[in-house]
Steps between C-alpha positions, in 0.01 A plus 500: 500500500314420179368676194134443419432552130150528352522400134265439210366845411138436596253771597512378861881527532489824699236360738703182553811708565317710760354194671840334506663804661221517758546132589873541554508842668409390855806272510760660274614844383377543143677666207287618208684641194393837367258499207648825370718510190857399573819622333672302228697214651876568476560154352250564220633850442863385467416213265273711281765774483797282404367179342422642156865597444618153598260324265571741216875437528445123486339553156226244558198452270201713596278201599773372733535843659122519549495156666789595730333823608169321562685242714710748698241777531155336527210737547447408866866521604451827699218346706697181564809691612288719726338191655844342550619812682185514716530135605866547588418812699225341711719202579758741638239700694311206647164610359244299304457629147147499355477603137265466203741408219419662166678237288331210320534200729668277242760768428558570869589136557693445178679821396733562798696177450521548122612864512746436783664233284508737202662776707760260639575363152540849357759608760793311338388619155533860614806430715693353206405786274828541313537126434151479354471813290857612438747212467867583514620661178162646406496787744368557846160632594442665837380274778131536585425736783539336842138574599379239248703220659397612848134515394508149347658358815261682733198406290602133495547501878163669563306271265671187633400611848141559386489157334627333818240689704217395267611136520531498879174465697686606816571835333195571283128423516309519172128578486324468165216745446436444130204620290195281461451288189749355249766767560511428870502125439793534261694712747438250776617213277817692410567580865448143614734357235778752558472472878503118476828519309625719787381239750219724622125539513292816535446626853137583421264549205241776517204466256295796382281621784701307757756759599666416827764278650388141536813398685861593559670160521841439647720378212706184517859580600658236271424668167750457219702209359608238754799268465532157664776239483405137448745211446742670262226699327347839554130579511388848401142585594325805351141594587268537200157509670212396280718399203459147363788298358365500140469881507852575623787554257854469632820599323848534643710786366850498649455582872129576473175312475233646271153408625210543261123467528213633284736713292665662805859438606722564798871444556628342820870515582632162611650492850879510477536139622299373202656694215746220428228235508281363224128433519426130526122529519226746587141470616212702643282383786270697731619832359871430550754453219769253610823465304738215568852617414829313492858630482617548142823294471624734228523793742530350849863441603595140566707386796 
């Protein structure tokens, strides 16, 4: 079953959400999250409780500490974690989730991947506490409380799952119900760029006064990077719908590709078979980025 997310923060969001639920209800059981206040997420609570002591012991400059806290604890983290839990729950229950998401659309599509990476990167920092803050001969500080490590790992897993769900049209439908005027246009542009870097397009766009569900399309089942073998080379194809070759920036960083367009970026992990290959050439045609990759003789074993 899928999650159907109404995004954009327009005045018609609630009407679009209601119409969407009504369109689905005759065929599927519907789950609607409660609009009541929800308790503090345990991941947020554990990190807020224990992180200050970790950063204080590292004796970092105040601006660095502020940047770290802003990265690890963004303002919309509780809503994103709650959405991740709701999507996971409906997939287990077999229901269709319909929800009006109260997170700016650009942040919804961008923050989960970034914060998941930050959580995962912070785990070894905390895990190697004594090596980092109390080298041998200086004295030992107590290890951070276990709940912090558990919270970082759980948060990374939840946000990675949310990011995968947002990038997968078989899992999540996205309906943009943005405000009228320049604000709505900007939100639509942000959504289209970020979704293109995910290989996606919007399910539907609802202008002011046009609340309703225009269509509920069946998504293509072959979403995601695709690998083909061709005469001693590999072809990696990544959908970037609507993006032109001059507008796409491409950088390889170790085992990842960093795709950029209009000031937005997204990281794509290379399939394992291509991590020991080098990029020979790249091109974009008809909304598909194609990379031709050849084995790197420096790392491939020779017979």
